[in-house]
N, C-alpha and C positions, 0 to 999 in steps of 0.2 A: 575675639568674641566667640564664645562657645554657645551653640544652639543645642538645646537639649530637646530631644523628641520623646514624647511620653511613650512608655512601654505599656503593654496590656495590663500589667500588674498595677500601674498607676491610675488606671481608669476606675472610676467608681461604678459599681453595679447597683442600680436602684431597682428594687423590687417593690411593687405596690400591690396592695390588696384593697379591694373596694370595701370601704367601711360605710355601713348605713347608719346614719345618725338620726336621732329624733328630729322631727320636723323636716324630713328629707323629701316629703311629697304629700300627696293627698290620698285619701281612700274614699271610694264611692261605696256606699252600703245601702242595703234595702231590707225592709222588714214587711212581713205579711201578717195580717190578722184574718182569722177564719171563724165564722159562726155557722153552725149547722142546726137548722130548725126542722122539726117534724110536728105536724099538726099544730103549728103556731107556738110550739115550746122549744126553747133552746136546749138541745141535747148534747152539744159539744162546742167548745170554743178553745182557741189558742191564739196567743197574741205575740207580736214581735218575733216571729219566726224568720231567721236569716235566710237569704236566698243565694243561689249560685248564678253568677253571670256567665253566659256561654262565651266561647271564644268569638263566635259571630257577633255577640253583643259588645264585647270589649273592643273588637276591631271597629265596629260602628262608632262607638264613643270616641276612640282615638282618631278615626278618619274625620269625624264631624268637627272635633276640636282643632286638630292640627293640620288636616289636609283639605279643609273647607268643603267637605262633602255636604250635600244638601241634607238638612235636618228632616227626619221623618216625623210627621204629625198628622193624625193622632196615633196613639198606641191603644192596644186592646188587651183585655184580660181574658184568658181562656183557662179551662180546667184540664188536668192531666189524667190519663188513664194508665200511665206508665210510672213505675216507681223509680226513685233514685236518679234525678236529673244529672246529666254529665256535661262537661265543657264542650264536647263535640256535638251536642244536639244543635240542629239547625232547622229552619223551616223546610229546607229542601229534603232533609232525611226524616221528616215527620211521616209516619205511616210505615216506616221500615225500622228506624232506630227507636222511635218513641211514638206514642199515640195520645191524641187529645180525647178527653171525655166529652162527647158531643150530645149525649142524651139529655138535652135541656130544651125548654120551650123556645128560648131565644133563637131567632133565625140566624143571627150573626153574633160574634163575640161583642160584648159591651165595651164601649169606649172607656179608657182609663182617663177620666177628666181630671186634669191636674189643678190643684188649688194654688194659693199664693206661696211664694217662698218665704219661709220663716225659720230663723235659727239654723240656716244651712240645710233645710230639708223641705220636701214637697210631699204632702199627703194627697193621694188621689181620692176621689169620691168613692164611697163604698158601692160595689156592684152586687146585684142579686142574680143568682142563677136559679131558675125554677126547673127542678128535675122532672123529666118526662118518663123515665123508666129506670128500673133498678140497675145498680152497677156499683163500681168502686171508684172513688175519686182519691187520687194519691197526692195531688198538689195542684199548682196553678202556674201560669206562665204569662209573660208580656210579649206581644208580637205586633208587628206593623201591619199584619194582615187580619182583617175582621172576619174572613171566611172560616167557618169551623172546619172545612175540609181542605183549606188552602195550604199549599206547599211552597209558596213564594214569599218574598219579603224577608224580614229580619226577626229572629228569635232573640230578644234582648236578654232575658233571664228566666229562670224557673225555680220553683220551690217544691220541696217535698214536705208535706205536713208531718208532724210528729207521729200521727196515727192515721192510717188510711180510713176513709169514710165510706161505709156501706150506705148508699143512698137508695131511696125508694121514690116511686112516682109521687109528685106533689111536695117532696122535701124542698127546702130552700137552703142554698149554700151562699153565704154572704162573704165577700172577700174585699179587703182593703189593702192597698199597696202604698208604702211610703218609701221614698228614695231620698238619700241625703249625701252630703259631701263634707268631709272634715279634714283638717290637717292630720297627718298620720301619727303625730305625737299627742293629739288631743284626747 
């Protein structure tokens, strides 16, 4: 009986590349609506503006779903005084990397009250900011901290509006946030 031992040249070398196929996961998406009023008249609006999830926000989502982290509730909507949100923005680096626009009459950020889930998305109730002094609003953000000066908690996401808004005392900025989830091939 002859026993044959495989040689190196007899072994198959398998090389794999990760192939991403449709319906390979889910996507979480968000859209913002903005209305800017002066003297009771709508002077600017934009709708369905996509947003950026911060790394801190993405880690929160993953930890909550897969690591059984305690879910934060409620969430709050704030305004940004800094342009171009970045993935590295956190609540801890607020005031150094980015700034909130805090010249509003509200003593704290308003709560993002979530509605019912329908067709894979949740629309938050519209919040109104009553501007107390002139300045520039670049966008908005969602945070777990309702303090306008707060630097703790989680910064979930932020948006840069298509055009910065020069606001004046007594202007109103109305913001609505919608978040949804869908199959990535949908």
